[in-house]
C-alpha angles and dihedrals in degrees: 000000000000127000114235130192122186126204140165101070123134147121118309136165122249110278092030131115139237134180119214123201131200119196117202132201139162104058141028101302094190090067095056131090106224127212140187122214133174136205127198122197111284093007135102122257108275129209114242109169145331133202129197123241091261095042090239096115129048134172130189140199114252093245094060103035112129093015105060129054126194120204139160142208109206092188088062096037088233137129122198138203115202109198119194133176091020120201131202088250089063088070108121145105108282120214132189121212138187132219122187114242133352127357108276127210091255093055090130094064122086091222089068092071127076101193131047138182124225094252139240125243120241117189122184117194123206 
């Protein structure tokens, strides 16, 4: 497994931006597909975005397409989530997750991933 630590969450007004970071350690980060998920109170964990080990492939959940961008820096063992035009419905705890190898067809399901961070809270006020 890999150890993951998220940061960058906070309180922002609707229309604002935040950039989340996820620092990885414990195994070869550059061989992992990395995902972001979020979970709001009383709701299931929701897929946000995933990026391949090389950064060449990315996929997004429908609710964030065109507003969020996932990226990674393998030299820094870090994956990022740039969130623009934030909406109150984006309020949630955001988690990063790692999956060994290439992006698999079930990349949008939490069960695909073998390592998780503890999450960072994002709150968007209206």
